Every structure is written in structure tokens, then in C-alpha cells.
C-alpha positions in Angstrom: -64.4 -18.1 27.9 -61.1 -19.2 26.4 -61.9 -22.1 24.0 -58.6 -23.8 24.8 -59.7 -24.2 28.4 -62.9 -26.1 27.6 -63.0 -29.6 29.2 -62.4 -32.5 26.8 -61.4 -36.1 26.7 -59.9 -38.5 24.1 -63.2 -39.1 22.5 -65.0 -35.8 23.0 -65.4 -33.1 20.4 -64.8 -29.4 21.2 -67.0 -26.6 20.0 -66.3 -22.9 20.5 -69.4 -21.3 22.3 -71.8 -19.5 20.0 -71.3 -16.2 22.0 -67.6 -16.1 21.5 -66.9 -12.7 19.9 -65.3 -12.5 16.5 -62.4 -10.0 16.3 -63.4 -6.8 14.4 -60.4 -7.1 12.1 -61.6 -10.5 11.0 -65.3 -9.8 10.4 -65.0 -8.8 6.7 -62.4 -11.4 5.6 -63.4 -13.4 2.6 -62.1 -16.7 1.4 -58.9 -16.2 -0.6 -58.7 -19.5 -2.4 -60.9 -20.8 -5.2 -63.6 -23.4 -4.5 -61.3 -26.3 -5.3 -58.9 -25.5 -2.5 -60.7 -24.6 0.7 -58.9 -23.4 3.8 -59.8 -22.2 7.2 -61.0 -18.6 7.1 -64.0 -16.7 8.3 -66.8 -16.5 5.7 -68.3 -13.3 4.4 -71.5 -11.9 5.9 -73.4 -13.5 3.0 -72.0 -16.9 3.7 -72.9 -16.4 7.4 -76.5 -15.5 6.4 -76.7 -18.6 4.2 -75.6 -20.7 7.2 -78.3 -19.1 9.4 -81.0 -20.1 6.8 -79.6 -23.7 6.8 -78.8 -24.5 10.4 -76.5 -27.5 11.0 -77.4 -30.2 13.5 -75.2 -32.6 15.4 -74.4 -35.9 13.6 -74.8 -39.4 14.8 -72.9 -42.5 13.9 -74.2 -45.0 11.4 -76.0 -47.9 13.1 -73.3 -50.3 11.9 -70.5 -48.2 13.4 -69.2 -48.3 17.0 -67.4 -45.1 17.9 -65.1 -46.8 20.3 -63.6 -49.1 17.7 -61.1 -48.0 15.1 -62.2 -46.5 11.8 -60.2 -48.1 9.0 -61.6 -45.7 6.5 -59.8 -42.7 8.0 -57.0 -41.4 5.7 -54.2 -41.7 8.3 -51.3 -41.2 5.9 -52.5 -38.2 4.0 -54.2 -36.1 6.7 -52.2 -33.7 8.9 -53.5 -35.2 12.2 -51.1 -33.1 14.1 -53.0 -30.0 13.1 -56.5 -31.4 12.8 -56.6 -34.5 15.0 -59.1 -37.2 14.2 -62.7 -37.0 12.9 -65.8 -39.2 12.7 -66.8 -37.4 9.5 -66.4 -40.5 7.3 -68.6 -42.7 9.5 -71.2 -40.2 10.5 -74.8 -39.5 9.3 -76.5 -36.1 9.4 -79.8 -34.8 8.0 -78.2 -31.9 6.0 -75.2 -33.9 4.8 -72.6 -31.8 6.6 -71.5 -30.7 10.1 -69.5 -27.8 11.5 -65.8 -28.8 11.5 -65.4 -27.9 15.2 -67.9 -30.5 16.1 -66.3 -33.2 14.1 -62.7 -32.9 15.2 -61.2 -34.7 18.2 -57.7 -35.7 19.4 -56.0 -38.7 17.9 -56.7 -41.6 20.2 -53.6 -42.5 22.2 -52.3 -42.5 25.7 -50.7 -39.1 25.3 -53.5 -36.5 24.9 -52.7 -33.9 22.3 -55.2 -31.2 21.6 -55.3 -30.7 17.8 -53.4 -27.4 17.0 -56.4 -26.0 15.1 -58.6 -26.4 18.2 -56.0 -25.1 20.6 -55.8 -21.8 18.7 -58.9 -19.7 19.5 -58.9 -17.9 16.2 -58.7 -21.0 14.1 -61.3 -22.7 16.3 -63.7 -19.9 15.7 -63.1 -20.2 11.9 -63.8 -23.9 12.0 -67.4 -23.2 13.1 -68.1 -21.9 9.6 -66.5 -24.8 7.8 -68.9 -27.6 6.8 -67.4 -31.1 6.7 -69.4 -33.3 4.3 -71.0 -36.4 5.9 -73.4 -39.1 4.7 -77.1 -38.4 4.8 -79.8 -40.5 6.2 -80.2 -43.7 4.1 -77.6 -42.3 1.6 -77.6 -44.4 -1.5 -73.9 -43.5 -2.2 -72.8 -44.8 1.2 -71.3 -48.3 0.6 -72.8 -49.5 4.0 -76.3 -48.9 2.6 -75.7 -51.1 -0.5 -77.5 -54.5 -0.6 -76.0 -57.3 1.4 -75.7 -59.4 -1.8 -73.7 -56.7 -3.6 -71.4 -56.2 -0.5 -70.8 -59.9 -0.3 -69.9 -59.9 -4.0 -67.3 -57.2 -3.4 -66.0 -59.1 -0.4 -65.7 -62.3 -2.5 -63.8 -60.4 -5.2 -61.4 -58.9 -2.6 -60.8 -62.3 -1.1 -60.2 -64.0 -4.4 -57.8 -61.2 -5.5 -55.7 -61.8 -2.4 -55.8 -65.6 -3.0 -54.6 -65.0 -6.5 -51.6 -62.9 -5.4 -50.6 -65.3 -2.7 -51.1 -68.2 -5.2 -48.6 -66.5 -7.6 -45.9 -66.3 -5.0 -45.8 -70.1 -4.6 -46.9 -71.5 -7.9 -43.3 -71.8 -9.2 -42.4 -74.2 -6.3 -44.4 -76.8 -8.3 -41.5 -77.4 -10.7 -38.2 -76.0 -9.3 -36.2 -78.8 -10.8 -36.9 -77.9 -14.4 -36.1 -74.2 -13.8 -32.9 -75.2 -12.1 -31.8 -77.5 -15.0 -32.7 -75.1 -17.8 -30.8 -72.2 -16.4 -28.0 -74.2 -14.7 -28.3 -72.5 -11.3 -28.4 -73.6 -7.7 -31.4 -74.4 -5.6 -30.9 -71.2 -3.7 -31.0 -69.0 -6.8 -34.2 -70.7 -8.0 -35.7 -70.1 -4.5 -35.2 -66.4 -5.2 -38.2 -66.6 -7.6 -40.3 -66.9 -4.5 -38.3 -64.7 -2.2 -38.1 -61.7 -4.5 -41.9 -61.7 -5.2 -42.6 -61.9 -1.5 -40.2 -59.1 -0.9 -42.2 -57.1 -3.4 -45.3 -57.8 -1.2 -43.6 -55.9 1.6 -42.4 -52.9 -0.4 -45.4 -52.3 -2.7 -47.9 -51.3 0.0 -45.6 -48.5 1.1 -46.7 -46.7 -2.1 -50.2 -48.2 -2.7 -51.5 -47.3 0.7 -51.0 -43.5 0.5 -52.0 -43.4 -3.2 -55.3 -45.1 -2.4 -56.0 -42.5 0.3 -55.2 -39.6 -2.2 -57.0 -40.9 -5.3 -59.4 -43.6 -4.0 -59.2 -47.4 -4.0 -60.6 -48.1 -7.4 -57.7 -46.7 -9.4 -55.2 -48.6 -7.2 -57.2 -51.8 -7.7 -57.0 -51.5 -11.5 -53.8 -49.9 -12.6 -51.3 -52.0 -10.6 -53.3 -55.1 -11.5 -52.8 -54.5 -15.2 -49.1 -54.0 -14.8 -49.0 -57.2 -12.7 -50.6 -59.2 -15.5 -48.2 -57.7 -18.1 -45.1 -58.5 -16.1 -46.1 -62.2 -16.1 -45.3 -62.2 -19.8 -41.5 -61.7 -19.5 -41.5 -64.1 -16.6 -42.9 -66.9 -18.8 -40.6 -66.0 -21.8 -37.5 -65.3 -19.7 -34.4 -66.2 -21.7 -32.2 -66.3 -18.5 -32.5 -66.4 -14.7 -31.9 -62.7 -14.3 -34.9 -61.7 -16.4 -37.1 -64.2 -14.4 -35.9 -62.8 -11.0 -36.3 -59.1 -11.9 -39.7 -59.6 -13.4 -40.9 -61.7 -10.4 -39.8 -58.9 -8.1 -41.8 -56.4 -10.2 -44.7 -58.7 -10.2 -44.6 -58.8 -6.4 -44.6 -55.0 -6.2 -47.6 -54.6 -8.5 -49.4 -57.7 -7.2 -49.2 -56.3 -3.6 -52.0 -53.8 -4.3 -54.8 -56.3 -3.4 -52.9 -57.1 -0.2 -53.0 -53.4 0.6 -56.6 -52.7 -0.4 -58.7 -55.8 0.4 -58.9 -55.3 4.1 -59.8 -51.6 3.7 -62.4 -52.3 0.9 -64.1 -54.9 3.1 -64.1 -52.3 6.0 -65.6 -49.8 3.6 -68.7 -51.9 2.9 -68.9 -53.7 6.3 -68.6 -51.4 9.3 -66.9 -52.4 12.5 -69.9 -53.9 14.1 -70.8 -56.2 11.3 -67.6 -57.4 9.5 -66.6 -60.4 11.6 -67.0 -63.1 8.9 -65.9 -60.9 6.1 -62.6 -60.1 7.9 -62.2 -63.8 8.7 -62.2 -64.5 5.0 -59.6 -61.8 4.4 -57.4 -63.2 7.2 -57.5 -66.7 5.6 -56.8 -65.5 2.0 -53.1 -64.6 2.3 -52.4 -68.0 3.8 -54.8 -70.1 1.6 -53.5 -68.7 -1.7 -49.9 -69.9 -1.3 -51.2 -73.4 -0.4 -53.0 -73.6 -3.8 -49.8 -72.7 -5.7 -47.9 -76.0 -5.3 -51.0 -78.0 -5.9 -51.6 -76.4 -9.3 -48.0 -75.8 -10.1 -47.0 -79.4 -9.5 -49.4 -80.9 -12.0 -48.9 -78.1 -14.6 -45.1 -78.2 -14.3 -44.7 -82.0 -14.7 -47.1 -82.2 -17.7 -46.5 -79.1 -19.9 -43.4 -77.5 -18.3 -42.5 -74.7 -15.9 -43.2 -71.9 -18.2 -46.9 -72.9 -18.3 -47.0 -72.4 -14.5 -46.4 -68.7 -15.3 -49.0 -68.6 -18.1 -51.6 -70.2 -15.9 -50.9 -67.6 -13.3 -51.2 -64.8 -15.8 -54.6 -66.1 -16.9 -55.7 -66.4 -13.3 -54.5 -62.9 -12.6 -56.1 -61.5 -15.8 -59.5 -62.9 -14.9 -59.3 -61.6 -11.3 -58.2 -58.2 -12.6 -61.4 -58.1 -14.8 -63.5 -58.8 -11.7 -61.7 -56.1 -9.7 -62.7 -53.6 -12.4 -66.3 -54.2 -11.4 -65.6 -52.9 -7.8 -66.9 -49.3 -7.6 -65.2 -46.7 -5.4 -65.9 -47.7 -1.8 -63.5 -45.4 0.1 -65.6 -42.9 2.1 -63.0 -40.1 2.1 -62.7 -40.2 -1.7 -66.5 -40.4 -2.2 -67.2 -37.5 0.2 -64.3 -35.5 -1.3 -65.9 -35.8 -4.8 -69.3 -34.8 -3.2 -67.7 -31.8 -1.5 -66.2 -30.7 -4.9 -69.5 -31.1 -6.6 -71.4 -29.1 -3.9 -68.8 -26.3 -4.1 -69.3 -26.0 -7.8 -73.1 -26.1 -7.5 -73.5 -23.7 -4.6 -70.4 -21.5 -4.8 -70.0 -22.1 -1.0 -66.3 -22.6 -0.4 -66.8 -23.6 3.2 -68.1 -27.1 2.1 -65.1 -29.4 2.4 -63.7 -32.6 4.0 -61.1 -32.9 6.7 -58.7 -34.5 4.2 -58.9 -31.4 1.9 -58.9 -29.0 4.8 -55.8 -30.5 6.4 -54.0 -32.3 3.6 -50.7 -33.6 4.6 -47.6 -32.4 2.8 -45.4 -34.8 0.7 -42.8 -34.8 3.5 -45.5 -35.7 6.1 -46.7 -38.5 3.9 -43.2 -39.9 3.4 -42.7 -39.8 7.2 -46.0 -41.5 7.8 -45.3 -44.3 5.3 -41.5 -44.8 5.2 -40.2 -43.7 8.6 -42.9 -43.9 11.3 -43.6 -47.7 10.8 -39.9 -48.5 11.5 -39.8 -46.0 14.3 -42.8 -47.7 15.9 -41.2 -51.1 15.5 -38.2 -49.9 17.6 -40.3 -48.1 20.3 -43.5 -50.2 20.6 -43.0 -53.6 22.2 -46.5 -54.6 21.4 -46.0 -53.9 17.7 -42.6 -55.5 17.6 -43.5 -58.8 19.2 -46.8 -59.2 17.5 -45.2 -58.5 14.1 -42.5 -61.1 14.9 -45.1 -63.7 15.8 -47.0 -63.0 12.6 -43.7 -63.1 10.6 -42.9 -66.5 12.2 -46.2 -68.0 11.1 -45.9 -66.5 7.6 -42.3 -67.7 7.2 -43.2 -71.2 8.4 -45.9 -71.4 5.7 -43.3 -70.7 3.0 -40.9 -73.1 4.8 -43.5 -75.8 4.2 -43.2 -75.2 0.5 -39.6 -76.4 0.6 -39.7 -78.9 3.4 -42.6 -80.9 2.0 -40.6 -81.6 -1.3 -37.6 -82.7 0.8 -39.7 -85.3 2.6 -42.2 -86.4 -0.1 -40.1 -86.0 -3.2 -36.6 -87.0 -2.0 -37.6 -89.5 0.7 -40.8 -90.9 -0.6 -40.0 -90.5 -4.3 -43.3 -88.8 -5.2 -43.7 -86.8 -8.4 -44.4 -83.0 -8.3 -48.1 -83.4 -8.7 -48.5 -85.8 -5.7 -46.2 -83.6 -3.6 -48.5 -80.6 -4.4 -51.5 -82.6 -3.2 -50.0 -82.9 0.3 -50.8 -79.2 0.8 -54.5 -80.0 0.8 -54.1 -80.7 4.5 -53.2 -77.1 5.2 -56.3 -76.1 3.3 -58.4 -78.4 5.6 -57.0 -76.7 8.7 -57.7 -73.3 7.1 -61.3 -74.1 6.5 -61.7 -75.4 10.0 -60.4 -72.0 11.2 -63.1 -70.2 9.2 -65.7 -71.9 11.3 -64.0 -70.8 14.5 -63.1 -67.2 13.8 -66.7 -66.0 13.8 -67.1 -67.6 17.2 -64.0 -65.8 18.4 -65.5 -62.5 17.1 -68.8 -63.2 19.0 -66.8 -63.9 22.1 -65.1 -60.5 21.7 -68.4 -58.8 21.3 -69.8 -60.5 24.4 -66.7 -59.3 26.4 -67.3 -55.8 25.1 -71.0 -55.9 26.1 -70.0 -57.1 29.6 -67.6 -54.2 30.0 -70.2 -51.6 29.1 -69.8 -51.6 25.3 -66.0 -51.1 25.2 -63.7 -54.1 25.3 -60.0 -53.8 25.9 -57.6 -54.5 23.0 -56.3 -57.5 25.0 -59.7 -59.2 24.6 -58.6 -59.8 21.0 -55.9 -62.1 22.2 -58.2 -65.0 23.1 -57.9 -66.4 19.6 -54.1 -66.3 19.7 -54.1 -68.1 23.1 -56.1 -70.9 21.4 -54.2 -71.1 18.1 -50.7 -70.8 19.4 -50.5 -74.4 20.5 -51.3 -75.9 17.1 -48.3 -74.5 15.3 -45.5 -76.3 17.4 -47.7 -79.4 17.5 -47.8 -79.5 13.7 -44.1 -79.1 13.4 -43.3 -81.9 15.9 -45.8 -84.2 14.1 -44.2 -83.4 10.7 -40.6 -83.8 11.9 -41.0 -87.1 13.8 -43.4 -88.9 11.5 -41.1 -88.4 8.5 -38.1 -90.5 7.4 -35.8 -91.7 8.9 -37.9 -91.9 12.1 -40.8 -93.4 10.3 -39.7 -95.0 7.1 -41.7 -94.8 3.9 -44.2 -97.6 3.2 -47.9 -98.4 3.4 -49.8 -95.5 4.9 -46.8 -94.0 6.7 -47.3 -90.8 4.6 -50.4 -90.0 6.7 -48.3 -88.7 9.6 -46.3 -85.9 7.9 -49.2 -85.0 5.5 -51.7 -84.6 8.4 -49.4 -82.1 10.1 -50.7 -79.5 7.8 -54.1 -79.6 9.4 -53.2 -78.1 12.8 -50.7 -75.8 11.1 -53.4 -74.3 8.8 -55.8 -74.0 11.7 -53.4 -72.3 14.1 -51.9 -70.1 11.4 -55.3 -68.4 10.5 -56.5 -68.1 14.1 -53.2 -66.5 15.2 -53.2 -64.0 12.3 -56.8 -63.1 12.7 -56.4 -62.3 16.4 -53.0 -60.6 16.2 -54.0 -58.3 13.4 -57.2 -57.3 15.2 -55.1 -56.6 18.4 -52.8 -54.3 16.5 -55.7 -52.4 15.0 -57.4 -51.9 18.4 -54.1 -51.1 20.3 -53.1 -48.4 17.8 -56.4 -46.9 16.5 -54.8 -43.5 15.8 -51.8 -45.1 14.0 -53.3 -48.0 12.2 -51.7 -47.3 8.9 -48.2 -47.2 10.3 -48.7 -50.3 12.5 -50.0 -52.4 9.7 -47.3 -51.2 7.4 -44.7 -52.2 9.9 -46.3 -55.6 10.3 -46.4 -56.2 6.5 -42.7 -55.3 6.1 -41.6 -57.7 8.8 -44.0 -60.5 7.7 -42.9 -60.2 4.1 -39.2 -60.2 5.2 -39.7 -63.5 7.0 -41.6 -65.0 4.0 -38.8 -63.9 1.6 -36.0 -65.3 3.8 -37.3 -68.7 4.6 -37.0 -70.2 1.1 -33.3 -69.3 0.9 -32.1 -71.7 3.6 -34.9 -74.1 4.6 -33.9 -76.9 2.2 -30.3 -76.8 3.4 -31.5 -76.8 7.0 -33.5 -80.0 6.4 -30.6 -81.6 4.6 -28.1 -80.8 7.3 -30.1 -81.3 10.5 -32.4 -84.0 9.2 -36.2 -83.9 9.1 -36.8 -84.4 12.8 -34.5 -81.8 14.2 -35.0 -79.2 11.5 -38.8 -79.2 12.1 -38.2 -79.4 15.9 -36.0 -76.3 15.8 -38.9 -74.3 14.4 -41.2 -76.0 16.8 -39.1 -74.9 19.8 -39.0 -71.4 18.4 -42.8 -71.5 18.1 -43.0 -72.7 21.7 -40.9 -69.8 22.8 -43.4 -67.4 21.2 -46.4 -68.9 23.0 -46.1 -66.8 26.1 -46.4 -63.6 24.0 -50.3 -63.4 23.8 -50.6 -64.6 27.5 -48.2 -61.9 28.7 -49.9 -59.2 26.7 -53.3 -60.4 27.9 -52.0 -59.9 31.5 -49.7 -56.9 31.1 -50.8 -55.3 27.8 -52.8 -52.6 29.5 -49.8 -51.5 31.6 -47.5 -51.6 28.5 -50.0 -49.5 26.6 -50.0 -47.0 29.4 -46.3 -46.3 28.8 -46.7 -45.9 25.1 -47.1 -42.6 23.3 -49.1 -44.1 20.4 -51.1 -46.9 21.9 -54.6 -46.2 23.1 -54.9 -45.9 26.9 
């Protein structure tokens, strides 16, 4: 039987029959590379005899893993999936600790079925039968999913706090813009660049940190960029001119973006896709809660001890968090299993023991395409990714817009000092905490929908949260605009109206991001890295742009109409989740990369 003609589906594995003859001219071939660099080749007769004494069995998925849901631990950017396809190696469990490669490989999940090249070639497919991909063993103590719940929650907490700290850093300088402006004699727009350039770094940094974490593991990328981030706070605090401050804030953004890249993946390493609802909810709230804390702390620090101490406080905060991140062990399954494969090859001399990432390592050119070109290509060709990223970018941009519109209302119109203006952002935190109580319920609703559909929900079932949260954002903007001066003049308790607008905004912001992010992951399970990279770049671009014109917008249009402009834009975005909920399946059916 021709192996290429075997029946298969998107989620099936393909195995060459045991009775497939091996060509005579290949029987005596031996591996030609050292144990550190395995490649596909037929083993020697001795190796085959060794295999017969240690028969391999089929693997099963870990109890916490659902095979129909995306595996965020797969090294998308650094594996040649065109040749090898996809694998469940990193989320599987076997008695021996390895599995024949031909059993573990399968096509990349998408609408367009593409048989991996190595399986379509009969000779290479026969060779794969003798290659052992390392998996986890039963109750494996090195598997992060088997660590104690207390320890995994500790890791989750450190990840969330690290993201909060980074987001905090982006907005802490808004607490005392006036003194920075006066000391360097620059305009409001130039000072706003201290926020914009750091947020721009958030968008560019992950393009490097993501593939590096796949190649070398997450632990190194947690620590090394974190140390550089702490160091570059020093020239920010000692900056003799505005140029030094701006350049170093941009570099801080690039190095500080590592937690934004790693936190979600690290949480997914220790909590598998059937058990990480609350943990991912915390991660979803962290990038939005951190910036809210910035003006609260920065306002009081800036007005009491000066703007430079805002940077020193941030450096201390960053330094403490970096020390905690040093306690996070390596959690990335491909990195852990690669080290195990290297150790086993050295101990046994069996060069057929490997991992898919080693066996099908992507070239530098492929990595560059995956990280630098494919995200932007997908933005242009995938309407789901484009519109969802624009929606997320709008919400993220509006959050940074609040950091500049609140001072216009409460500092200029109400005459409040920086410390009191910073306290107004507590309302956004209240809305954020309310969202944390709702997101686990949204996750349970999704699981119930999946169970009702036989265990496999549609990606559009993720949009329920967006359809709930989308109404709160325009409502908050209308409240803010038309309860502020001059519509409602300062006096008495009139401040309650504009301050309270932060509650529905914080609630809607987190719910929308949580659902939209999950929808992108489920819609593009085979291209998760590129989809999330595209979303991050667009989101950071919006966050960087908003500070540059939002103050002038409120001055020129007035509080009511400036806020209403964004409210109407938010209203125009409301149909997006409803339309995708209704037509998303048909749109995915026309996509080359979305799952069918």
C-alpha cells in the first residue's frame, strides 16, 4: 500500500504499515550526524533490535488537555511545520516516555488540508517509524502540569504581577507631566512621547522575545531582558535632556515587553487548556490594570518628591518583580523535553531519540518570515484577525486616552492636584475587578456549549463575552463626556459622574479582551504565534498613538463631543462580534489559515 494514499483528516495521525518493505539500498544506512543533531534516517540493525526489545505504545493526552483546543506550548515560530506538520508530543503522556514520530505528526489545523511533506514522502515516512519523539511519562514530576496547585498558582501570580508592573511603567510618568514639561521646556506632545515610545516598544519587543523563548526556553527570556529593563530605568531617572529620556523609555519598552510575551504562555504551560480559565482571566486583566495604577502612584510621588522619583519608584518595583521572576523554573514543554532528549541520547547513544523541534528545526529565514512577515500578511488577508485586532486596539487606545482626558477634566476644569487626579482611576480598577468575577462564568458557559456540541465548541462560542462587554465601553464614554464641564459644572458631588464612568469602561475592557483573544486563538490554532503577534503590534500602535493627540482633541472639541466621538466609534464596532458569531464559520471556510 502506498502510504501517501492512507485516509486521514485534520486531526488524525498517519502511520506507515508495519509490513511496508524497506528498500534494500537503505537497509544498512546508519545515522550520519552526532547524537546532538538527529535527523531522519533509517537506524542500523542494532538500533532496530534495540527497538524490538523496547516496543513503543500509543500515547494518550494528559487528563488536563483537550486535543480539539489549541496547544499554546507548541513552538510555532521555530518548527518547520511545512515539512513536519503539527504534533501532540508536548501535551502527551506515554509509558515509555517516547513515541514513534510517524504516530505523533499530523497536519497543521486549518481549512486547507496539507499533508506534511515528511508524511507524503513514502521513504521519509518509513524513516519516521524509527525516530522516537520524547513525551512525558505517567505522573512525570518534571511535567509542569503535575506540580502542586499551590506552586502553579504562585507562578501564575508572579506572571500576572510582572505584566502589571510593565503596564504600570508605561503610565506612571503621566502622574507629573507638568514638571517634566517645565524642566525641559518642551510641549505637551513631546512629553506624551514618554508614554508613546514605551508602548511602541511593547509592540516591537515580542517579535524578538517570542522566537527566542521557543529556541532557548522561557526562563532565560524572563530574566535577561528583565535585568536590562531595570538598568535602563537609571538613565531615565537621571536624564539631563528630553532626548535621553525618550530614547531610554523606548528601550525600556522593548526589554519590558518580555513579560507581555511570556506570561500567557507560562500560564498555559502550568495550566492546560481544560483548567486555566481563572488563570487566563487574571492575565487578561493585568495589561489593563497595570496602567491604571500608574497615575495613582505617579500623581502622589510626582507632586511630593518630583518626577524623577516616579522613575526611581518604577525601577524599585521592576527590580523586585525581576527577583521574583528568577524563581520561576523552566516551564516550556518543548525546552524541557529537548533537554531530556539530549540527556537520553548521551546516556544511551541512541540518536533516534529526539523532539519534533530538533528534528524539524526551522531555518533563520523561516523564523524571520514567521515572526516579521506572516503576522502582517495575515492582517491583510484574514478579516477575522484584522477586525478583532482593531477592536482590541480601540479598547487599549481608549485606556491610554483616559490617562490624558482625565487630567483635562479634573485638573484643568476641577482644579484638582495630581494626586487626586490619579485617584480617579480607581473607578477603572473597580470595573476591572468586577470583570474578574464574570470571566470565569463566561468560561464555564463556553465549556457548557462545547459539551452540548459533543465536546468541540466552535470558535464563535468565544464571542459571547464580547457581545456582553461591547455595550459598556460606549456607555462609559457618553457618561464621561456629558457629566463633565461645561455640561455639568464643578461643585458639590458633581465629580461623581465623570469619575464613575471608569467602572463600566474597566468592566467592558477586560471582558472584550478576554473573549477576543480567546477567539483568535481558537480560530487560528495552527498560526497562533503569528495571529497574536499581529494583534500585539496593532494594539500597541493604538496605545502609542492616542497620547499624541487626545489632549488637543478634548481642548478643541470640548469634553462632551471629544468623548462622544470615541463613543460613536465604539458603537460602530459593536456589530463585529455579532456578525462574526453569525457568519464567522462561513468566513473561516474561505480562509487558508483559520480552522474549518
